[in-house]
C-alpha positions in Angstrom: 8.8 -19.1 23.4 7.8 -15.5 24.1 8.4 -12.2 22.4 6.7 -9.3 20.6 5.0 -9.3 17.3 3.6 -6.3 15.3 0.2 -6.9 13.6 -1.2 -4.0 11.6 1.0 -1.6 13.5 0.0 -2.9 16.9 2.7 -4.3 19.1 1.5 -7.5 20.8 3.2 -9.7 23.4 3.0 -13.4 22.7 3.8 -16.4 25.0 2.6 -19.8 24.3 0.4 -19.1 21.2 1.2 -21.7 18.6 0.5 -19.5 15.5 -0.1 -16.0 14.3 -3.8 -16.7 14.1 -4.0 -17.3 17.8 -2.0 -14.1 18.6 -4.3 -12.0 16.4 -7.5 -13.4 17.9 -6.2 -12.7 21.4 -6.3 -9.0 20.7 -9.5 -9.0 18.7 -8.1 -9.1 15.2 -10.3 -11.5 13.1 -8.5 -13.5 10.5 -10.9 -15.6 8.4 -10.4 -19.4 8.2 -12.4 -22.4 7.1 -10.2 -25.3 8.1 -8.7 -24.2 11.5 -10.0 -25.3 14.9 -8.1 -24.5 18.1 -8.8 -28.0 19.5 -7.6 -30.0 16.5 -4.4 -30.5 14.6 -3.5 -27.9 11.9 -4.1 -28.7 8.3 -3.5 -25.4 6.5 -5.9 -26.5 3.8 -8.1 -23.6 2.9 -5.5 -20.8 2.6 -8.1 -18.2 3.6 -6.1 -17.2 6.7 -3.2 -15.9 4.8 -1.3 -12.8 6.1 1.6 -10.8 4.7 4.8 -11.0 6.7 7.8 -8.7 6.1 10.6 -10.7 4.5 8.4 -13.8 4.2 5.6 -12.7 1.9 2.2 -14.3 2.1 1.9 -17.1 4.6 -0.9 -19.1 6.2 -1.4 -17.7 9.7 -2.7 -21.0 11.1 0.6 -22.8 10.4 3.1 -20.0 10.9 4.5 -19.7 14.4 5.1 -16.1 15.8 8.7 -15.1 16.3 10.1 -12.1 18.1 10.2 -9.0 15.9 7.9 -10.3 13.3 5.8 -7.7 11.4 2.5 -8.9 10.0 -0.3 -7.4 7.9 -3.7 -9.1 8.0 -5.6 -6.8 5.5 -3.1 -5.6 3.0 -4.0 -5.3 -0.7 -2.2 -8.5 -1.6 -3.8 -10.4 1.3 -7.3 -9.3 0.4 -6.7 -10.2 -3.3 -5.6 -13.7 -2.3 -8.5 -14.2 0.0 -11.1 -13.1 -2.6 -9.5 -15.4 -5.2 -9.7 -18.4 -2.7 -13.3 -17.6 -1.9 -14.2 -17.4 -5.6 -12.6 -20.7 -6.3 -14.4 -22.4 -3.4 -17.7 -20.8 -4.4 -17.3 -21.9 -8.0 -17.0 -25.6 -6.8 -19.9 -25.2 -4.3 -23.6 -25.8 -4.6 -24.7 -22.2 -3.9 -28.4 -23.0 -3.2 -28.0 -20.9 0.0 -31.7 -20.1 0.4 -32.6 -23.8 0.9 -29.5 -24.8 2.8 -29.9 -25.9 6.5 -26.8 -24.0 7.3 -27.8 -20.7 5.7 -27.0 -17.9 8.2 -24.5 -20.1 10.0 -22.3 -21.0 7.0 -18.8 -19.5 7.3 -18.3 -19.6 3.5 -21.5 -17.6 3.1 -20.4 -15.1 5.8 -17.0 -14.6 4.3 -18.4 -14.2 0.8 -20.6 -11.4 2.1 -17.8 -9.9 4.2 -15.5 -9.7 1.2 -18.1 -8.5 -1.2 -18.0 -11.5 -3.6 -20.9 -10.7 -6.0 -19.8 -12.5 -9.2 -17.4 -15.3 -9.9 -14.7 -15.3 -12.6 -14.4 -19.1 -12.6 -16.8 -21.7 -14.2 -19.3 -23.4 -11.9 -19.2 -27.2 -11.1 -21.1 -29.1 -13.7 -22.0 -32.3 -11.9 -23.9 -32.9 -8.7 -23.2 -35.9 -6.4 -26.1 -37.6 -4.6 -26.7 -36.9 -0.9 -26.1 -39.5 1.7 -29.3 -39.6 3.7 -28.9 -43.2 5.0 -28.2 -42.2 8.6 -31.0 -41.4 11.0 -28.9 -38.6 12.5 -26.6 -37.0 9.9 -27.0 -36.0 6.2 -24.0 -35.4 4.0 -24.1 -33.2 0.9 -20.8 -33.7 -1.0 -21.7 -30.8 -3.3 -21.2 -28.4 -0.4 -18.0 -29.9 0.9 -14.9 -27.6 0.7 -12.5 -30.4 1.7 -11.4 -28.5 4.9 -10.9 -31.9 6.6 -12.4 -30.7 9.9 -14.8 -33.7 10.0 -11.9 -36.1 9.3 -9.8 -34.6 12.1 -12.6 -34.4 14.8 -13.7 -37.9 14.2 -10.1 -39.3 14.4 -8.7 -37.0 17.1 -11.7 -36.4 19.5 -13.6 -39.6 18.9 -10.9 -42.0 17.9 -13.1 -43.6 15.3 -12.1 -42.2 11.9 -15.4 -42.7 10.0 -14.5 -39.9 7.5 -11.4 -39.8 5.3 -10.1 -38.4 2.0 -10.5 -40.3 -1.2 -8.6 -39.8 -4.5 -6.3 -36.9 -5.2 -6.1 -33.6 -7.0 -9.4 -32.4 -8.5 -11.0 -35.7 -7.8 -10.5 -35.5 -4.1 -13.5 -36.2 -1.9 -14.3 -37.0 1.7 -16.3 -40.2 2.2 -17.3 -42.6 5.0 -15.3 -45.7 5.6 -14.9 -47.9 2.6 -16.9 -45.3 0.6 -20.1 -46.9 2.0 -23.3 -45.2 3.1 -22.8 -43.6 6.5 -25.4 -45.9 8.1 -23.1 -48.9 7.3 -20.1 -47.4 9.0 -19.0 -47.4 12.6 -20.5 -43.9 13.0 -21.9 -43.3 16.5 -24.1 -40.5 15.4 -22.6 -38.0 17.8 -22.7 -35.2 15.2 -19.3 -33.7 16.2 -18.6 -33.6 12.4 -21.7 -31.3 12.1 -20.4 -29.2 14.9 -17.2 -28.3 13.1 -18.4 -28.3 9.5 -18.1 -24.7 8.2 -20.7 -25.1 5.4 -23.8 -27.2 4.9 -22.0 -30.3 3.9 -22.9 -32.1 7.1 -26.2 -31.4 8.8 -28.6 -33.1 11.1 -31.3 -35.3 9.6 -34.3 -33.0 10.0 -36.8 -35.2 8.2 -38.7 -35.6 11.5 -39.9 -32.0 11.4 -42.6 -32.7 8.9 -43.7 -35.8 10.8 -44.1 -33.6 13.9 -46.1 -31.0 12.0 -48.3 -33.7 10.7 -48.9 -35.1 14.2 -49.7 -31.7 15.6 -52.3 -31.2 12.8 -53.9 -34.6 13.3 -56.9 -34.3 15.7 -56.6 -37.9 16.7 -53.0 -37.5 18.1 -52.1 -36.3 21.5 -48.7 -34.7 20.9 -46.3 -34.5 23.9 -42.9 -32.8 24.1 -40.1 -33.2 26.5 -37.1 -30.9 26.8 -33.6 -32.0 27.9 -31.4 -30.0 30.3 -28.8 -28.8 27.8 -31.0 -27.0 25.2 -32.3 -24.6 27.8 -28.9 -23.1 28.1 -28.3 -22.9 24.3 -31.5 -22.3 22.5 -31.4 -18.6 23.3 -28.3 -18.4 21.1 -30.5 -19.0 18.1 -32.5 -15.8 19.0 -29.6 -13.6 19.9 -30.0 -14.0 23.7 -26.7 -15.8 24.3 -26.2 -18.8 26.7 -29.0 -17.9 29.1 -31.8 -20.0 30.7 -34.8 -19.8 28.4 -36.7 -22.9 29.7 -40.0 -21.2 30.5 -40.0 -19.3 27.2 -39.5 -22.5 25.4 -42.4 -24.1 27.2 -44.6 -21.2 26.0 -43.3 -21.5 22.4 -44.0 -25.2 22.2 -47.5 -24.8 23.5 -48.1 -22.0 20.8 -46.8 -24.4 18.2 -49.5 -26.9 19.2 -48.0 -29.4 21.6 -50.7 -30.7 24.0 -48.4 -31.4 26.9 -44.9 -30.1 27.6 -42.7 -31.9 30.2 -39.2 -31.5 31.5 -36.7 -34.4 30.8 -35.0 -33.3 34.1 -37.9 -35.2 35.7 -36.7 -38.5 34.3 -33.0 -37.5 34.8 -33.9 -37.6 38.5 -35.6 -41.0 37.8 -32.4 -42.2 36.1 -30.4 -41.1 39.0 -32.4 -43.1 41.5 -32.5 -46.3 39.4 -28.8 -46.0 38.4 -27.6 -45.1 41.9 -29.3 -48.2 43.4 -27.9 -50.3 40.6 -24.5 -49.0 41.5 -24.9 -49.7 45.2 -26.1 -53.2 44.5 -23.1 -53.9 42.3 -20.8 -52.5 45.0 -22.2 -54.9 47.5 -22.0 -57.9 45.2 -18.7 -56.9 43.8 -19.8 -57.7 40.2 -19.8 -55.9 36.8 -17.6 -53.1 38.1 -16.8 -50.5 37.1 -20.3 -49.4 36.3 -20.3 -47.3 33.1 -23.2 -44.8 32.7 -25.5 -45.4 29.7 -27.4 -42.2 29.1 -25.2 -41.2 26.2 -26.4 -43.1 23.0 -23.1 -42.2 21.2 -21.1 -43.9 23.9 -23.5 -46.9 24.1 -23.1 -47.5 20.3 -19.3 -47.1 20.6 -19.3 -49.8 23.3 -21.5 -52.1 21.2 -19.2 -51.5 18.2 -15.7 -51.6 19.8 -16.0 -52.9 23.4 -18.7 -55.6 23.5 -16.8 -57.1 26.5 -17.9 -54.1 28.5 -21.6 -54.3 27.8 -22.3 -56.1 31.1 -20.6 -53.2 32.8 -22.9 -50.6 31.3 -25.8 -49.5 33.5 -29.0 -51.2 32.3 -30.9 -47.9 32.9 -32.5 -46.3 29.9 -31.5 -42.8 29.2 -33.7 -40.0 30.6 -35.2 -39.5 27.1 -36.2 -43.2 26.8 -37.4 -43.4 30.4 -39.7 -40.5 29.7 -40.9 -42.2 26.5 -41.6 -45.4 28.5 -43.5 -43.5 31.2 -45.6 -41.7 28.7 -46.4 -44.6 26.4 -46.7 -47.4 29.0 -48.4 -45.5 31.8 -49.5 -42.0 31.2 -51.3 -42.8 27.9 -53.5 -45.3 29.7 -54.1 -42.7 32.4 -55.4 -40.4 29.7 -57.5 -43.2 28.2 -55.6 -43.3 24.8 -53.7 -46.0 23.1 -49.9 -45.7 22.9 -50.2 -45.5 19.1 -52.3 -42.3 19.5 -49.7 -40.5 21.6 -46.9 -38.8 19.6 -43.9 -38.1 21.8 -41.3 -35.6 20.7 -38.0 -34.8 22.5 -35.9 -31.6 22.2 -32.3 -32.7 22.6 -28.8 -31.3 22.1 -27.8 -34.5 20.5 -28.1 -36.0 17.0 -27.4 -39.5 18.4 -30.8 -39.3 20.2 -32.4 -39.6 16.8 -30.7 -43.0 16.4 -31.5 -44.0 20.0 -35.2 -43.3 19.6 -35.4 -45.8 16.7 -33.8 -48.7 18.5 -36.2 -51.6 18.4 -36.0 -52.3 22.1 -37.6 -49.0 22.9 -41.2 -49.7 21.9 -44.6 -50.1 23.5 -47.2 -52.3 21.7 -45.4 -51.8 18.4 -45.1 -48.0 18.8 -41.8 -46.2 19.4 -41.6 -44.8 23.0 -40.2 -41.6 21.5 -41.5 -40.9 18.0 -39.3 -38.0 16.9 -36.3 -36.1 18.1 -35.6 -32.4 17.5 -32.1 -31.0 18.0 -31.8 -27.6 19.7 -31.3 -26.0 16.3 -34.3 -27.8 14.8 -36.5 -26.7 17.7 -35.6 -23.1 17.1 -36.4 -23.6 13.4 -39.9 -24.8 14.2 -40.4 -21.9 16.5 -39.4 -19.5 13.7 -41.5 -21.4 11.2 -44.6 -21.0 13.4 -44.1 -17.2 13.3 -43.4 -16.9 17.0 -41.4 -13.9 18.2 -39.4 -15.7 20.8 -37.9 -12.8 22.7 -41.3 -11.3 23.6 -42.8 -14.5 24.9 -44.1 -14.7 28.5 -42.8 -17.6 30.7 -44.9 -20.6 31.6 -44.5 -23.8 33.7 -44.3 -27.4 32.6 -47.3 -29.6 32.8 -48.4 -31.7 35.8 -48.1 -34.4 37.1 -44.4 -34.6 36.2 -43.4 -31.0 36.8 -41.1 -31.0 39.8 -37.3 -31.2 39.1 -34.1 -31.0 41.1 -30.7 -29.6 40.4 -29.3 -33.1 40.1 -31.4 -33.7 37.0 -30.4 -30.4 35.4 -26.7 -31.3 35.8 -27.1 -34.1 33.3 -26.6 -31.4 30.7 -22.9 -31.1 31.2 -19.9 -33.4 31.7 -19.7 -34.7 35.2 -23.3 -34.0 35.9 -24.5 -37.6 36.0 -21.7 -38.6 38.4 -22.4 -35.6 40.7 -26.1 -36.6 40.7 -25.3 -40.1 41.7 -22.9 -38.9 44.4 -25.6 -36.6 45.8 -28.0 -39.5 45.9 -25.6 -41.9 47.6 -24.5 -39.3 50.1 -28.2 -38.6 50.9 -29.0 -42.3 51.2 -26.0 -43.5 53.2 -25.3 -40.4 55.3 -28.7 -38.8 55.4 -27.1 -35.7 54.0 -29.5 -32.8 53.7 -29.4 -29.8 51.4 -26.8 -29.2 48.8 -24.0 -31.6 48.1 -21.6 -30.2 45.6 -18.8 -32.3 44.1 -16.0 -30.2 42.7 -13.9 -32.9 41.0 -16.7 -33.6 38.5 -16.8 -30.0 37.2 -14.8 -28.4 34.4 -14.1 -29.1 30.7 -11.1 -31.4 31.1 -11.6 -34.5 29.1 -10.7 -36.9 32.0 -11.2 -36.4 35.7 -10.4 -39.1 38.3 -10.9 -38.8 42.1 -11.3 -40.9 45.2 -14.0 -39.7 47.6 -15.2 -41.0 51.0 -19.0 -41.5 51.5 -19.3 -42.7 55.1 -17.2 -45.9 55.4 -17.1 -46.3 51.6 -14.2 -45.1 49.6 -15.3 -44.6 46.0 -12.8 -44.4 43.1 -14.6 -42.5 40.3 -13.9 -41.3 36.8 -15.6 -38.8 34.5 -14.6 -38.6 30.8 -15.9 -36.8 27.7 -14.8 -37.4 24.1 -14.3 -41.0 23.0 -10.5 -40.8 22.3 -10.1 -39.9 26.0 -12.6 -42.7 26.9 -10.6 -45.2 24.9 -7.5 -44.2 26.8 -9.3 -44.6 30.1 -10.6 -48.0 29.1 -7.1 -49.2 28.3 -5.9 -48.1 31.7 -8.8 -49.9 33.4 -8.3 -53.1 31.4 -4.6 -53.2 32.0 -5.0 -52.8 35.7 -3.3 -49.5 35.8 -6.5 -47.8 37.0 -9.0 -49.1 39.5 -12.4 -47.4 39.6 -15.9 -48.4 40.6 -17.9 -46.1 38.3 -17.2 -44.1 35.1 -19.4 -41.4 33.6 -18.9 -41.3 29.8 -20.2 -38.5 27.5 -19.2 -38.8 23.8 -19.3 -35.1 23.1 -16.7 -32.6 24.3 -18.1 -31.0 27.4 -21.0 -33.4 27.5 -24.4 -32.6 26.2 -23.7 -28.8 26.2 -21.4 -29.6 23.3 -23.7 -31.9 21.5 -23.9 -32.2 17.7 -27.3 -30.7 17.7 -26.4 -27.5 19.5 -26.0 -24.1 17.8 -23.0 -23.8 15.5 -20.9 -21.8 17.9 -19.8 -25.0 19.5 -16.3 -24.3 20.7 -14.9 -24.6 24.2 -15.8 -21.1 25.2 -19.5 -21.6 24.3 -19.5 -25.0 26.0 -18.1 -23.3 29.2 -20.8 -20.6 29.0 -23.6 -23.2 28.6 -22.2 -25.3 31.5 -22.0 -22.3 33.7 -25.7 -21.6 33.0 -26.5 -25.2 33.9 -24.7 -24.9 37.2 -26.5 -21.6 37.8 -29.9 -23.2 37.3 -28.9 -25.9 39.8 -27.9 -23.3 42.3 -31.2 -21.5 42.0 -33.4 -24.6 42.4 -34.9 -25.4 45.8 -34.2 -29.2 45.5 -30.8 -30.6 44.7 -31.0 -34.4 45.2 -33.2 -36.8 43.1 -34.7 -38.4 46.1 -36.2 -35.1 47.2 -38.4 -34.9 44.1 -41.8 -35.5 45.6 -43.6 -35.6 42.2 -41.2 -38.4 41.2 -41.7 -40.4 44.4 -45.5 -40.2 43.8 -45.1 -41.4 40.2 -42.9 -44.3 41.3 -45.5 -45.3 43.8 -48.4 -44.8 41.5 -47.1 -46.6 38.5 -44.8 -49.3 39.9 -45.4 -49.5 43.7 -42.1 -47.9 44.4 -38.7 -47.6 42.7 -35.9 -50.1 41.9 -38.1 -53.2 41.7 -38.9 -55.8 39.1 -41.6 -53.7 37.5 -39.4 -50.6 37.1 -36.6 -52.8 35.8 -39.0 -54.1 33.1 -40.2 -50.6 32.0 -37.2 -48.4 32.7 -34.1 -50.6 31.9 -32.8 -52.2 28.8 -30.0 -54.4 27.4 -27.2 -54.1 24.8 -25.9 -56.3 22.1 -22.6 -56.4 20.1 -23.0 -54.8 16.7 -22.5 -56.9 13.6 -22.0 -54.2 11.0 -21.4 -56.3 7.9 -22.7 -59.8 7.7 -22.3 -62.4 4.9 -19.5 -63.4 2.6 -16.0 -64.2 3.7 -13.1 -63.0 1.7 -10.4 -65.5 0.6 -7.1 -63.6 1.3 -4.8 -66.6 0.6 -5.9 -70.0 -0.8 -4.2 -73.2 0.1 -4.5 -76.8 1.1 -3.5 -76.3 4.7 -5.7 -75.6 7.8 -8.3 -72.9 7.3 -8.0 -69.8 9.5 -10.5 -67.0 9.4 -9.5 -63.6 10.8 -12.0 -60.8 11.7 -11.3 -57.6 9.7 -14.0 -55.6 11.2 -13.1 -52.2 12.6 -12.8 -53.3 16.2 -10.4 -56.1 15.4 -8.4 -53.9 12.9 -7.7 -51.5 15.7 -6.3 -54.4 17.8 -4.0 -55.7 15.1 -5.8 -58.0 12.7 -4.0 -56.7 9.7 -0.5 -57.4 11.2 -1.8 -60.9 12.1 -2.9 -61.6 8.5 0.5 -60.4 7.3 2.1 -63.2 9.4 -0.4 -65.9 8.3 -0.1 -65.4 4.6 3.5 -66.4 4.8 2.5 -69.8 6.2 1.1 -72.9 4.4 -2.5 -72.2 5.6 -5.7 -70.9 3.9 -6.5 -67.4 5.2 -9.9 -65.8 5.1 -11.2 -62.5 6.2 -14.7 -61.8 7.6 -16.2 -58.5 8.7 -17.3 -59.6 12.1 -17.1 -62.7 14.4 -18.7 -60.9 17.3 -17.2 -60.0 20.7 -14.3 -58.4 19.0 -13.5 -56.4 22.1 -11.9 -59.4 23.7 -9.0 -59.3 21.2 -8.5 -60.0 17.5 -11.2 -62.7 16.7 -9.8 -65.7 14.8 -11.8 -68.9 13.8 -9.9 -72.2 13.8 -11.8 -75.5 13.3 -15.1 -73.6 13.8 -13.9 -72.4 17.2 -13.5 -68.7 17.8 -10.4 -67.5 19.6 -9.5 -64.0 20.9 -5.8 -63.4 20.4 -3.2 -60.7 20.1 -0.8 -60.4 17.2 1.9 -61.4 19.7 0.3 -64.7 21.0 -1.7 -65.5 17.9 0.5 -68.1 16.3 0.9 -70.0 19.5 -2.8 -70.0 20.3 -3.7 -71.1 16.7 -1.2 -73.9 16.8 -2.8 -75.3 20.0 -6.2 -75.3 18.4 -5.2 -76.3 14.9 -4.7 -79.9 15.7 -2.4 -80.6 12.7 1.2 -81.8 12.9 2.7 -79.6 10.2 4.2 -77.2 12.8 3.9 -74.3 10.4 2.8 -71.9 13.1 6.0 -72.4 15.0 8.2 -71.4 12.1 
């Protein structure tokens, strides 16, 4: 539909805009909103985006479609009066300790209260305060600052396909809680932080408790404190200092040294390391024809999703550690000894765009002599906070280089910061190894913000079918196509966050598609400027491989730089008797993985039969189908074939399952 609409006396053409809000923003008219996001479904919950429409009165602009000839006023007296009332009501029910809030300065409610001159409230304040949920290593939820916009609910369901958050109760008792109203750490949360990225207030923030640990380590003369910086923050950290999405890598190095870090390294170095190890793993699997497609494993949110919902795919994941954890292993297992210190006396910090990296760093498999390989993780925003806390005027800093001996980096490693970057890095390596290709090897299909990209490319005599996907809803759809046989690919790059790491949950608050594009563009610009573009051309890396392990891709590197994955048992313990009886006992998994595959509909069939039905929260390997236990044997069934499969294993002659 197209036509003309008049907003505040300005005639505007519209075409495919789905609401008045989008039309207004197209021409630079700002309409405030707290619950709208252009990439999510429309809720119309906050009512802050109201406008006055001739012959229609006051309407929410986010849920009202433009029509030809419509006349709209965005700042009439009536509109402003309604907005101020909405803001006052929200503030009255809000914990207004803005000076101590992590989101102060980035909070949209705070901004609009200032914009509309809200100085005093006519409504009584909330009288009770709910406890914070600090159980997660990655995310903190403060229900006292929640305005019930529902953005966290929608992004988790629509972008990630998980649905950790949902509404509870009705009316004035409405709240948003994690699944089953349990602590966040006991849910299927993958720690991606996309709920933080869309939260307009301080209700959801990253768990920044590690900042004090880092300061304590820096002030401890017995500790050697080392920092590594991931690719994505270098294109976003400048936003925290008003510089926009520009490369501030060398300023960050200077700032970290001024803070007190003894050594500062570039995670791009171990991104190159990951490329070499993972590419050779991929080529080996191609030759053997096993465990294909290979799924990348550098995204901890995706890895946890696979462990939670697709344990049948764990053998397909690359065994390579992520670049963060590879660097941690290099530092604690090798570099510390070179410096003559114990791993426990080296404190390793990483600056990451990702809240899930906080969870990854504390996985028990990533340790050396009882010490975590990476001791603490700072998000991009938290790193900026530490720089400000240290009293450093960032914009005036001189530039400086990373420390030796792990200083050199290639464009391939930088590309890890955006969706498609890992795949492009692998293709560059494979092209160089199989074809002796020199110089730049650019791969166009991997680039762009689309959630799914699939292509076939020829590398010498090898035809490779490859896929790149970001966002776990899109990932789930891709997995279903692969498992059904509809799609045949040899390798898949998965990033949990939209746009990849540039859109991580630890990036600055302006985390929409336009900002992700700007950050990705800067990443590609850095790649273009670098002299080296393929991981195998990194001479410092080749020296480290030879020095520490006698080369790459051998038994020793596999021991130090690779890992393994296990299915997640989220809730262990008591079974629930759903229906008692004297017949055969059938136990059905009601964990989240099996619920998504139809365990509830199966239970509805079983309760009508003369059998005893139990529910249990996990029987493991739920990705193979709905897990059912009959006579102590675990079956993996679908709701369609379940009764037939159970009857075969039941061993009784009652014939109830055939009824």
